[in-house]
DRENDO-1510 file (C-alpha; in Angstrom, 1 decimal, always signed):
<recs>
REC; n; res; u; v; w
REC; 1; MET; +0.0; +0.0; +0.0 .
REC; 2; ARG; +2.9; +2.4; +0.7 .
REC; 3; LYS; +3.7; +2.4; -3.0 .
REC; 4; LEU; +0.2; +3.3; -3.9 .
REC; 5; LEU; +0.9; +6.7; -5.4 .
REC; 6; ARG; +3.6; +8.6; -7.2 .
REC; 7; LEU; +2.6; +11.9; -5.7 .
REC; 8; LEU; +5.7; +14.0; -5.1 .
REC; 9; PRO; +5.4; +16.2; -8.2 .
REC; 10; LEU; +1.7; +16.7; -7.4 .
REC; 11; LEU; +2.3; +18.0; -3.9 .
REC; 12; LEU; +4.1; +21.0; -5.3 .
REC; 13; LEU; +1.0; +22.3; -6.9 .
REC; 14; ALA; -0.2; +24.2; -3.9 .
REC; 15; SER; +2.7; +26.7; -4.4 .
REC; 16; CYS; +3.4; +26.5; -8.2 .
REC; 17; GLY; +0.5; +24.9; -9.9 .
REC; 18; PRO; -1.6; +26.3; -12.8 .
REC; 19; GLU; -4.2; +29.0; -12.3 .
REC; 20; LYS; -7.3; +27.9; -10.5 .
REC; 21; PRO; -10.1; +27.1; -12.9 .
REC; 22; SER; -13.7; +28.1; -12.4 .
REC; 23; ALA; -16.0; +25.4; -10.9 .
REC; 24; ASP; -17.6; +24.7; -14.3 .
REC; 25; GLU; -14.3; +24.5; -16.1 .
REC; 26; TRP; -13.0; +22.2; -13.4 .
REC; 27; ARG; -15.9; +19.8; -13.7 .
REC; 28; LYS; -15.7; +19.8; -17.6 .
REC; 29; GLU; -11.9; +19.1; -17.4 .
REC; 30; LEU; -12.4; +16.3; -14.8 .
REC; 31; HIS; -15.2; +14.7; -16.9 .
REC; 32; LYS; -12.9; +14.8; -19.9 .
REC; 33; THR; -10.1; +13.2; -17.9 .
REC; 34; LEU; -12.4; +10.3; -16.9 .
REC; 35; ALA; -13.8; +10.0; -20.5 .
REC; 36; ASP; -10.2; +9.8; -21.9 .
REC; 37; ALA; -9.4; +7.1; -19.2 .
REC; 38; HIS; -12.4; +5.0; -20.3 .
REC; 39; ALA; -11.2; +5.2; -23.9 .
REC; 40; SER; -7.6; +4.2; -23.1 .
REC; 41; PRO; -6.5; +0.6; -23.8 .
REC; 42; GLY; -5.6; -0.2; -20.1 .
REC; 43; LEU; -9.0; +1.0; -18.7 .
REC; 44; ARG; -11.4; +0.3; -21.5 .
REC; 45; GLY; -14.3; -1.6; -20.1 .
REC; 46; ALA; -13.3; -0.8; -16.5 .
REC; 47; ALA; -15.7; +0.6; -13.9 .
REC; 48; ILE; -14.6; +4.0; -12.6 .
REC; 49; GLY; -16.3; +6.0; -9.9 .
REC; 50; LEU; -15.4; +9.3; -8.4 .
REC; 51; CYS; -17.0; +11.5; -5.7 .
REC; 52; VAL; -15.7; +14.8; -4.5 .
REC; 53; LEU; -17.4; +16.6; -1.6 .
REC; 54; ASP; -16.7; +20.2; -0.4 .
REC; 55; GLU; -15.7; +21.2; +3.1 .
REC; 56; LYS; -19.4; +21.1; +4.2 .
REC; 57; GLY; -19.9; +17.6; +2.8 .
REC; 58; GLU; -21.9; +18.8; -0.3 .
REC; 59; LEU; -21.4; +17.2; -3.7 .
REC; 60; LEU; -18.9; +18.9; -6.0 .
REC; 61; PHE; -18.4; +16.1; -8.5 .
REC; 62; ASP; -20.1; +12.9; -9.3 .
REC; 63; GLU; -19.0; +10.2; -11.7 .
REC; 64; GLN; -20.9; +7.0; -10.9 .
REC; 65; ALA; -20.7; +8.1; -7.3 .
REC; 66; HIS; -23.8; +6.2; -6.3 .
REC; 67; THR; -22.8; +2.9; -8.0 .
REC; 68; ALA; -21.4; +0.1; -5.8 .
REC; 69; PHE; -17.7; -0.8; -6.3 .
REC; 70; ILE; -15.3; -3.3; -4.7 .
REC; 71; PRO; -13.2; -1.2; -2.3 .
REC; 72; ALA; -10.4; -3.5; -1.3 .
REC; 73; SER; -8.6; -2.2; +1.8 .
REC; 74; ALA; -10.1; +1.3; +1.6 .
REC; 75; LEU; -13.1; -0.4; +3.4 .
REC; 76; LYS; -10.9; -0.5; +6.5 .
REC; 77; THR; -11.7; +3.2; +7.1 .
REC; 78; VAL; -15.4; +2.2; +7.7 .
REC; 79; THR; -14.3; -0.1; +10.5 .
REC; 80; THR; -11.7; +2.2; +12.0 .
REC; 81; ALA; -13.7; +5.4; +11.9 .
REC; 82; THR; -16.7; +3.6; +13.5 .
REC; 83; ALA; -14.5; +2.1; +16.3 .
REC; 84; LEU; -12.8; +5.4; +17.0 .
REC; 85; GLU; -16.2; +7.2; +17.4 .
REC; 86; LEU; -17.8; +4.4; +19.5 .
REC; 87; LEU; -14.9; +3.1; +21.6 .
REC; 88; GLY; -12.7; +6.2; +21.7 .
REC; 89; PRO; -9.0; +6.7; +21.0 .
REC; 90; ASP; -8.0; +5.5; +24.5 .
REC; 91; PHE; -9.7; +2.2; +24.4 .
REC; 92; HIS; -7.5; -0.8; +25.2 .
REC; 93; PHE; -7.9; -4.6; +24.5 .
REC; 94; VAL; -7.0; -6.4; +27.7 .
REC; 95; THR; -5.4; -9.9; +28.0 .
REC; 96; GLU; -5.7; -11.4; +31.4 .
REC; 97; LEU; -3.8; -14.1; +33.2 .
REC; 98; ARG; -6.1; -16.0; +35.6 .
REC; 99; ALA; -5.8; -18.9; +38.0 .
REC; 100; THR; -8.2; -21.5; +39.3 .
REC; 101; THR; -6.7; -21.2; +42.9 .
REC; 102; PRO; -4.6; -18.7; +44.7 .
REC; 103; ILE; -0.8; -18.9; +44.5 .
REC; 104; GLN; +0.6; -19.9; +47.9 .
REC; 105; ASN; +4.3; -20.3; +48.8 .
REC; 106; GLY; +5.2; -20.4; +45.1 .
REC; 107; LEU; +2.7; -23.1; +44.3 .
REC; 108; LEU; -0.4; -22.9; +42.2 .
REC; 109; GLU; -2.5; -26.0; +42.8 .
REC; 110; GLY; -4.7; -25.7; +39.7 .
REC; 111; ASP; -4.6; -24.3; +36.2 .
REC; 112; LEU; -3.2; -21.1; +34.8 .
REC; 113; VAL; -5.4; -19.5; +32.1 .
REC; 114; LEU; -4.6; -17.1; +29.4 .
REC; 115; ALA; -7.8; -15.1; +28.8 .
REC; 116; GLY; -7.8; -13.4; +25.5 .
REC; 117; GLY; -9.3; -10.0; +25.0 .
REC; 118; GLY; -8.9; -9.9; +21.2 .
REC; 119; ASP; -5.6; -7.9; +21.3 .
REC; 120; PRO; -4.2; -7.9; +17.8 .
REC; 121; MET; -0.8; -6.6; +19.0 .
REC; 122; LEU; +0.1; -9.3; +21.6 .
REC; 123; ASP; +3.5; -10.7; +20.8 .
REC; 124; LEU; +6.1; -13.0; +22.2 .
REC; 125; ALA; +7.9; -10.2; +23.9 .
REC; 126; ALA; +4.7; -9.4; +25.8 .
REC; 127; LEU; +4.3; -13.1; +26.8 .
REC; 128; GLU; +7.9; -13.2; +28.0 .
REC; 129; GLN; +7.2; -10.1; +30.1 .
REC; 130; ILE; +4.2; -11.9; +31.6 .
REC; 131; ALA; +6.3; -15.0; +32.4 .
REC; 132; THR; +8.9; -12.8; +34.0 .
REC; 133; GLN; +6.3; -11.1; +36.2 .
REC; 134; LEU; +5.0; -14.4; +37.3 .
REC; 135; HIS; +8.4; -15.6; +38.3 .
REC; 136; ALA; +9.1; -12.3; +40.1 .
REC; 137; SER; +5.9; -12.8; +42.1 .
REC; 138; GLY; +7.3; -16.0; +43.5 .
REC; 139; LEU; +5.5; -18.7; +41.4 .
REC; 140; ARG; +7.6; -21.8; +40.9 .
REC; 141; ARG; +5.2; -24.6; +40.2 .
REC; 142; ILE; +1.8; -25.2; +38.6 .
REC; 143; THR; +0.2; -28.6; +39.4 .
REC; 144; GLY; -2.3; -28.2; +36.7 .
REC; 145; SER; -1.9; -27.1; +33.1 .
REC; 146; ILE; -1.9; -24.0; +30.9 .
REC; 147; ARG; -5.3; -23.3; +29.4 .
REC; 148; VAL; -6.7; -20.7; +27.1 .
REC; 149; ASP; -10.0; -18.8; +27.3 .
REC; 150; ALA; -10.7; -17.5; +23.8 .
REC; 151; ASN; -14.5; -17.2; +24.3 .
REC; 152; ARG; -14.8; -13.5; +23.9 .
REC; 153; PHE; -14.9; -14.0; +20.1 .
REC; 154; THR; -17.2; -16.7; +18.8 .
REC; 155; GLY; -17.5; -18.3; +15.3 .
REC; 156; SER; -14.8; -19.0; +12.7 .
REC; 157; LEU; -11.4; -17.5; +12.7 .
REC; 158; TYR; -12.1; -16.3; +9.2 .
REC; 159; PRO; -14.9; -14.2; +7.6 .
REC; 160; ASP; -17.0; -16.5; +5.4 .
REC; 161; PHE; -16.0; -14.9; +2.0 .
REC; 162; TRP; -12.2; -15.1; +2.4 .
REC; 163; ASN; -10.6; -17.2; -0.3 .
REC; 164; TRP; -8.8; -20.5; +0.4 .
REC; 165; GLY; -5.8; -19.0; -1.3 .
REC; 166; ASP; -5.8; -16.2; +1.3 .
REC; 167; ILE; -6.3; -17.9; +4.6 .
REC; 168; GLY; -3.1; -19.8; +4.7 .
REC; 169; ASN; -1.0; -16.8; +4.1 .
REC; 170; GLY; +0.2; -14.2; +6.6 .
REC; 171; TYR; -2.0; -11.4; +5.2 .
REC; 172; GLY; -5.0; -13.7; +5.8 .
REC; 173; SER; -4.3; -14.8; +9.3 .
REC; 174; GLY; -7.4; -15.7; +11.4 .
REC; 175; VAL; -8.8; -13.8; +14.3 .
REC; 176; SER; -9.2; -15.3; +17.8 .
REC; 177; ALA; -9.8; -13.7; +21.2 .
REC; 178; LEU; -6.2; -14.8; +22.0 .
REC; 179; ASN; -3.8; -13.8; +19.2 .
REC; 180; LEU; +0.0; -14.1; +19.3 .
REC; 181; ASN; +2.3; -12.4; +16.8 .
REC; 182; HIS; -0.7; -11.6; +14.6 .
REC; 183; ASN; -1.2; -15.5; +14.4 .
REC; 184; ARG; +1.7; -15.6; +11.9 .
REC; 185; TYR; +4.9; -17.4; +11.3 .
REC; 186; THR; +7.8; -17.0; +8.9 .
REC; 187; ALA; +8.6; -20.0; +6.6 .
REC; 188; ARG; +12.2; -20.3; +5.3 .
REC; 189; PHE; +13.3; -21.9; +2.0 .
REC; 190; ARG; +16.4; -22.7; +0.2 .
REC; 191; PRO; +16.0; -23.0; -3.7 .
REC; 192; GLY; +17.5; -25.7; -5.8 .
REC; 193; LYS; +20.5; -25.2; -8.1 .
REC; 194; THR; +18.5; -25.2; -11.3 .
REC; 195; ILE; +15.1; -24.1; -12.4 .
REC; 196; GLY; +12.4; -26.7; -11.7 .
REC; 197; GLN; +14.3; -28.4; -8.9 .
REC; 198; PRO; +12.6; -29.0; -5.5 .
REC; 199; VAL; +13.1; -26.3; -2.9 .
REC; 200; THR; +14.2; -27.3; +0.6 .
REC; 201; PHE; +11.8; -26.2; +3.4 .
REC; 202; LEU; +14.0; -25.1; +6.3 .
REC; 203; GLY; +11.2; -24.7; +8.9 .
REC; 204; THR; +9.4; -21.9; +10.6 .
REC; 205; GLU; +10.1; -19.1; +13.0 .
REC; 206; PRO; +8.5; -19.3; +15.5 .
REC; 207; GLU; +7.6; -23.0; +15.7 .
REC; 208; VAL; +4.1; -24.0; +14.8 .
REC; 209; PRO; +3.0; -27.0; +17.0 .
REC; 210; GLY; +0.7; -29.7; +15.8 .
REC; 211; VAL; +1.2; -29.1; +12.1 .
REC; 212; THR; +2.7; -31.1; +9.3 .
REC; 213; PHE; +4.1; -29.1; +6.4 .
REC; 214; ARG; +3.8; -30.6; +2.9 .
REC; 215; ASN; +6.3; -28.9; +0.7 .
REC; 216; GLU; +5.7; -28.8; -3.1 .
REC; 217; VAL; +7.6; -25.6; -3.8 .
REC; 218; THR; +10.0; -25.7; -6.8 .
REC; 219; THR; +12.8; -23.4; -8.0 .
REC; 220; GLY; +11.7; -20.6; -10.3 .
REC; 221; ALA; +13.7; -18.2; -12.5 .
REC; 222; ALA; +16.1; -15.8; -10.9 .
REC; 223; ASN; +14.4; -12.5; -9.8 .
REC; 224; SER; +11.0; -14.1; -10.3 .
REC; 225; GLY; +9.8; -12.9; -6.8 .
REC; 226; ASP; +7.6; -14.5; -4.3 .
REC; 227; GLY; +5.6; -17.3; -6.0 .
REC; 228; VAL; +4.7; -19.2; -2.9 .
REC; 229; THR; +1.1; -19.8; -1.8 .
REC; 230; ILE; +0.4; -21.4; +1.5 .
REC; 231; HIS; -2.8; -23.4; +1.8 .
REC; 232; GLY; -3.9; -23.9; +5.3 .
REC; 233; GLY; -7.2; -23.4; +7.1 .
REC; 234; GLU; -8.8; -23.3; +10.5 .
REC; 235; ASN; -7.4; -26.0; +12.9 .
REC; 236; THR; -5.9; -27.9; +10.0 .
REC; 237; PRO; -3.2; -30.4; +10.9 .
REC; 238; VAL; -1.6; -30.2; +7.4 .
REC; 239; ILE; -0.4; -27.1; +5.6 .
REC; 240; HIS; +0.5; -27.2; +1.9 .
REC; 241; LEU; +3.4; -25.1; +0.5 .
REC; 242; ARG; +3.1; -24.6; -3.2 .
REC; 243; GLY; +4.6; -22.3; -5.9 .
REC; 244; THR; +8.1; -21.2; -6.7 .
REC; 245; VAL; +11.1; -19.6; -5.0 .
REC; 246; PRO; +13.6; -17.6; -7.1 .
REC; 247; LEU; +16.8; -19.2; -8.2 .
REC; 248; GLU; +20.0; -18.0; -6.3 .
REC; 249; GLU; +18.0; -16.7; -3.3 .
REC; 250; LYS; +20.1; -17.9; -0.3 .
REC; 251; ALA; +17.5; -17.2; +2.4 .
REC; 252; PHE; +14.0; -16.8; +1.1 .
REC; 253; THR; +11.1; -16.3; +3.5 .
REC; 254; VAL; +7.3; -16.0; +3.3 .
REC; 255; THR; +4.7; -15.4; +6.0 .
REC; 256; GLY; +2.1; -17.9; +6.8 .
REC; 257; ALA; -1.1; -18.0; +9.0 .
REC; 258; VAL; -1.2; -20.1; +12.2 .
REC; 259; PRO; -4.2; -22.6; +11.9 .
REC; 260; ASN; -4.9; -22.9; +15.7 .
REC; 261; PRO; -4.1; -19.7; +17.6 .
REC; 262; SER; -4.9; -21.1; +21.0 .
REC; 263; THR; -2.5; -24.1; +20.6 .
REC; 264; PHE; +0.2; -21.7; +19.2 .
REC; 265; ALA; -0.1; -19.3; +22.2 .
REC; 266; VAL; -0.1; -22.1; +24.9 .
REC; 267; HIS; +2.9; -23.8; +23.3 .
REC; 268; HIS; +5.0; -20.7; +23.4 .
REC; 269; PHE; +3.8; -19.5; +26.8 .
REC; 270; GLN; +4.7; -22.9; +28.3 .
REC; 271; ARG; +8.2; -22.6; +26.7 .
REC; 272; LEU; +8.6; -19.1; +28.2 .
REC; 273; LEU; +7.4; -20.2; +31.7 .
REC; 274; ALA; +9.9; -23.1; +31.6 .
REC; 275; ALA; +12.7; -20.7; +30.6 .
REC; 276; GLN; +11.8; -18.8; +33.8 .
REC; 277; GLY; +12.2; -22.0; +35.9 .
REC; 278; ILE; +8.4; -22.4; +36.5 .
REC; 279; GLN; +7.5; -26.1; +36.6 .
REC; 280; ILE; +4.2; -27.2; +34.9 .
REC; 281; ASP; +2.9; -30.6; +36.0 .
REC; 282; GLY; +0.1; -30.6; +33.4 .
REC; 283; GLN; -2.4; -32.6; +35.4 .
REC; 284; SER; -5.5; -30.5; +35.2 .
REC; 285; THR; -8.8; -32.0; +36.2 .
REC; 286; PRO; -11.4; -32.9; +33.5 .
REC; 287; SER; -13.8; -30.4; +35.1 .
REC; 288; ALA; -11.6; -27.5; +34.0 .
REC; 289; ALA; -12.5; -25.4; +37.0 .
REC; 290; PRO; -13.4; -21.7; +36.3 .
REC; 291; ALA; -10.4; -19.4; +36.6 .
REC; 292; ASN; -11.8; -16.5; +38.6 .
REC; 293; ILE; -8.6; -15.2; +40.2 .
REC; 294; VAL; -7.0; -12.4; +38.0 .
REC; 295; LEU; -3.2; -12.5; +38.5 .
REC; 296; LEU; -2.4; -9.7; +36.1 .
REC; 297; GLN; -3.6; -7.8; +33.0 .
REC; 298; HIS; -1.8; -6.8; +29.9 .
REC; 299; PRO; -3.4; -3.9; +28.0 .
REC; 300; SER; -2.9; -3.3; +24.3 .
REC; 301; PRO; -1.6; +0.0; +22.9 .
REC; 302; PRO; -4.5; +2.5; +22.7 .
REC; 303; LEU; -7.0; +2.1; +19.9 .
REC; 304; ILE; -5.7; +5.2; +18.1 .
REC; 305; ASP; -2.3; +3.6; +17.8 .
REC; 306; ILE; -3.8; +0.4; +16.4 .
REC; 307; ILE; -5.9; +2.4; +13.9 .
REC; 308; THR; -2.8; +4.3; +12.8 .
REC; 309; SER; -1.0; +1.0; +12.3 .
REC; 310; ILE; -4.0; -0.3; +10.2 .
REC; 311; HIS; -3.9; +2.8; +8.0 .
REC; 312; ALA; -0.1; +2.6; +7.5 .
REC; 313; THR; +0.2; -1.2; +6.9 .
REC; 314; SER; -3.3; -2.1; +5.8 .
REC; 315; ASP; -3.1; -5.1; +8.2 .
REC; 316; ASN; -6.2; -7.3; +7.8 .
REC; 317; HIS; -5.8; -9.1; +11.1 .
REC; 318; GLU; -5.6; -5.9; +13.1 .
REC; 319; THR; -8.7; -4.6; +11.4 .
REC; 320; GLU; -10.8; -7.8; +11.9 .
REC; 321; CYS; -9.9; -7.7; +15.6 .
REC; 322; VAL; -11.2; -4.1; +15.8 .
REC; 323; LEU; -14.4; -5.2; +14.0 .
REC; 324; ARG; -15.0; -8.1; +16.4 .
REC; 325; ILE; -14.3; -6.1; +19.6 .
REC; 326; LEU; -16.8; -3.5; +18.3 .
REC; 327; GLY; -19.5; -6.2; +18.1 .
REC; 328; HIS; -18.5; -7.6; +21.5 .
REC; 329; GLN; -18.6; -4.3; +23.2 .
REC; 330; LYS; -22.0; -3.5; +21.8 .
REC; 331; GLN; -23.2; -7.1; +22.1 .
REC; 332; ARG; -24.5; -7.0; +18.5 .
REC; 333; ASP; -23.5; -7.9; +15.0 .
REC; 334; PRO; -20.7; -5.5; +14.3 .
REC; 335; ILE; -21.9; -4.7; +10.8 .
REC; 336; ALA; -25.3; -3.7; +12.2 .
REC; 337; VAL; -23.5; -1.5; +14.7 .
REC; 338; ILE; -21.7; +0.2; +11.9 .
REC; 339; ARG; -24.8; +0.8; +9.9 .
REC; 340; ASP; -26.8; +2.2; +12.8 .
REC; 341; HIS; -24.0; +4.4; +14.0 .
REC; 342; TRP; -23.5; +6.2; +10.7 .
REC; 343; LYS; -27.3; +6.4; +10.1 .
REC; 344; SER; -27.4; +8.4; +13.3 .
REC; 345; ARG; -24.7; +10.6; +11.9 .
REC; 346; GLY; -26.6; +11.3; +8.7 .
REC; 347; LEU; -25.1; +8.6; +6.4 .
REC; 348; GLY; -27.6; +5.9; +5.5 .
REC; 349; PHE; -25.5; +3.6; +3.3 .
REC; 350; THR; -27.3; +3.1; +0.0 .
REC; 351; ARG; -25.2; +0.2; -1.4 .
REC; 352; LEU; -23.0; -1.2; +1.3 .
REC; 353; ARG; -22.1; -4.9; +1.7 .
REC; 354; MET; -19.6; -5.8; +4.4 .
REC; 355; GLU; -18.5; -9.4; +4.6 .
REC; 356; ASP; -15.5; -8.4; +6.7 .
REC; 357; GLY; -14.0; -5.3; +8.2 .
REC; 358; SER; -10.8; -5.2; +6.1 .
REC; 359; GLY; -11.9; -5.4; +2.5 .
REC; 360; LEU; -10.0; -8.6; +1.8 .
REC; 361; SER; -13.3; -10.2; +0.6 .
REC; 362; ARG; -14.3; -9.5; -3.0 .
REC; 363; ALA; -17.9; -9.7; -1.9 .
REC; 364; ASP; -17.6; -6.3; -0.2 .
REC; 365; PHE; -18.9; -3.3; -1.9 .
REC; 366; ILE; -19.7; +0.4; -1.2 .
REC; 367; THR; -20.4; +3.5; -3.3 .
REC; 368; PRO; -17.8; +6.3; -3.8 .
REC; 369; HIS; -20.3; +8.8; -2.4 .
REC; 370; ASP; -20.8; +6.9; +0.8 .
REC; 371; LEU; -17.1; +6.3; +1.4 .
REC; 372; ALA; -16.3; +10.0; +0.7 .
REC; 373; LYS; -19.2; +11.0; +3.0 .
REC; 374; LEU; -17.8; +8.8; +5.8 .
REC; 375; GLN; -14.4; +10.5; +5.4 .
REC; 376; HIS; -16.1; +13.9; +5.8 .
REC; 377; LEU; -18.1; +12.8; +8.9 .
REC; 378; ALA; -15.1; +11.2; +10.5 .
REC; 379; LYS; -13.0; +14.3; +10.0 .
REC; 380; THR; -15.7; +16.6; +11.4 .
REC; 381; GLY; -16.7; +14.1; +14.2 .
REC; 382; PRO; -15.8; +14.0; +17.9 .
REC; 383; HIS; -12.3; +12.5; +17.2 .
REC; 384; GLY; -11.8; +14.1; +13.8 .
REC; 385; THR; -8.3; +15.4; +14.5 .
REC; 386; ALA; -7.1; +12.0; +15.7 .
REC; 387; TYR; -8.7; +10.3; +12.7 .
REC; 388; ARG; -7.2; +12.7; +10.2 .
REC; 389; ALA; -3.8; +12.3; +11.8 .
REC; 390; SER; -4.1; +8.5; +11.6 .
REC; 391; LEU; -4.2; +8.4; +7.8 .
REC; 392; LEU; -1.2; +8.3; +5.6 .
REC; 393; SER; -0.2; +11.9; +4.7 .
REC; 394; GLU; +1.9; +13.4; +1.9 .
REC; 395; GLY; +1.8; +17.2; +1.9 .
REC; 396; PRO; -1.8; +18.3; +1.4 .
REC; 397; LEU; -3.1; +14.7; +1.0 .
REC; 398; HIS; -4.4; +12.5; +3.8 .
REC; 399; TRP; -5.5; +9.1; +2.5 .
REC; 400; LYS; -6.1; +5.4; +2.7 .
REC; 401; GLY; -5.7; +3.2; -0.3 .
REC; 402; GLY; -7.0; -0.2; -1.4 .
REC; 403; ALA; -5.5; -2.5; -3.9 .
REC; 404; MET; -6.0; -6.1; -5.0 .
REC; 405; SER; -6.0; -7.7; -8.5 .
REC; 406; ALA; -7.8; -5.3; -10.9 .
REC; 407; ILE; -9.0; -3.2; -8.0 .
REC; 408; ARG; -7.7; +0.3; -6.9 .
REC; 409; THR; -9.3; +2.7; -4.5 .
REC; 410; ILE; -8.1; +5.9; -2.8 .
REC; 411; THR; -10.2; +7.8; -0.2 .
REC; 412; GLY; -9.5; +10.7; +2.2 .
REC; 413; PHE; -9.0; +14.4; +2.2 .
REC; 414; SER; -6.9; +16.9; +0.2 .
REC; 415; THR; -6.2; +20.6; +0.8 .
REC; 416; THR; -6.7; +22.5; -2.4 .
REC; 417; THR; -4.7; +25.5; -3.8 .
REC; 418; SER; -7.4; +27.8; -2.3 .
REC; 419; GLY; -6.9; +26.3; +1.2 .
REC; 420; ARG; -10.1; +24.2; +1.2 .
REC; 421; GLU; -9.9; +20.6; +2.6 .
REC; 422; ILE; -12.3; +18.4; +0.6 .
REC; 423; SER; -13.2; +14.8; +0.9 .
REC; 424; PHE; -13.0; +12.4; -2.1 .
REC; 425; THR; -13.1; +8.8; -3.2 .
REC; 426; LEU; -11.9; +7.3; -6.5 .
REC; 427; MET; -12.7; +3.7; -7.2 .
REC; 428; ILE; -11.5; +1.7; -10.2 .
REC; 429; ASN; -12.6; -1.9; -10.8 .
REC; 430; HIS; -11.9; -4.5; -13.4 .
REC; 431; PHE; -9.0; -2.9; -15.3 .
REC; 432; SER; -6.4; -4.7; -17.3 .
REC; 433; ASP; -3.4; -2.3; -16.8 .
REC; 434; SER; -2.2; -1.3; -13.3 .
REC; 435; ALA; +0.0; +1.5; -14.7 .
REC; 436; ALA; -3.1; +3.1; -16.4 .
REC; 437; ALA; -5.0; +3.0; -13.1 .
REC; 438; HIS; -2.1; +4.6; -11.3 .
REC; 439; ASP; -1.8; +7.3; -13.9 .
REC; 440; LEU; -5.5; +8.1; -13.7 .
REC; 441; ARG; -5.3; +8.3; -9.9 .
REC; 442; ASP; -2.4; +10.8; -10.1 .
REC; 443; LYS; -4.3; +12.9; -12.6 .
REC; 444; VAL; -7.5; +13.0; -10.5 .
REC; 445; ILE; -5.6; +14.0; -7.3 .
REC; 446; GLU; -3.8; +16.7; -9.2 .
REC; 447; MET; -7.1; +18.1; -10.4 .
REC; 448; ILE; -8.7; +17.9; -7.0 .
REC; 449; GLN; -5.8; +19.9; -5.5 .
REC; 450; ARG; -6.4; +22.6; -8.2 .
REC; 451; LEU; -9.8; +23.6; -6.8 .
</recs>
């Protein structure tokens, strides 16, 4: 996403751009730009939608602005803006460590339970810190076992409309109430000496317990890039590695998705406890007694920091955790929460379908107008300054992009040569030439900044 735009020359327009056109001239010129794009070979037959709103949220320009388009990751702003307004910038996910009995004289005669709060940022360093704190408190032995409480989020790890080709790969990692390292691992490979030879699978970092890896990866041409696809799935015991690794790459890595987050977290927490010298007998009773004693809590970074990370990295896992906690906090379907919130703010979505919160599903759609209107409302809302600052920024432009095969979206705000900050959304679907889509995006942003 960071390579979404080639905007540097455009950002100089505020000081040295051409003379500001009249409103009518500007609209005619922008319509011509879009007509020329439709006629170009790379965009012929593509769907193009553009909505530009003034500083009051009123319509300045409409090109298929009320037609539904696939947004890709620009849909993330619907999730993040809603969570920011309903939960607040200082909201924290909280992971708890609980026990079934009190710790006495260094002994816990029962189970230790990791209770997940949906934190997407919990990592091995945090678990190590928790293990260190337990040791410092005097704990030396657990007669029971380490258990996980991941009941805060129910249902599948994955949204229903995520593709099989996505869910085994790191960018498609599943969402649990207890997540560790974004539920991801790094797979390491060594290519063969000639094209077509089998690739050696060197293992993962960190270790993924309870999984057999079946390696079918072969050696591709030099400089051929990442051709590896990881096929996994929820709780699968077998992960298939397929595709190609470039010739002459000495240490080639790809990121995969952990199939069972609870097993993954327990495995590494037990390892970290053992490293602290804490003995685990592992003889928990079949009744699995409730763990009502809270030993410590680990808060996530504040929500605004997570939202800033989402806008910067377009991380699907982080976004889906935010969506699910939104539903949990309101005890309702999170998509219904989103719809009702924005309706109360004056935005009744006309053509919105959300099958996830991140835009990874191609079953998602929204209109350019509604996405632009959401930007305007978020910017002028109770946490507008924080929302605006959380977006990527380049000079007068504050934006979030979305990109997948034959899909490009950009949405956000731009300050014009006259000092107005306007909201906009450009959506391009079903094109054949990515370079042509990039060129159109650059031209549209240039023209928006000339207002």
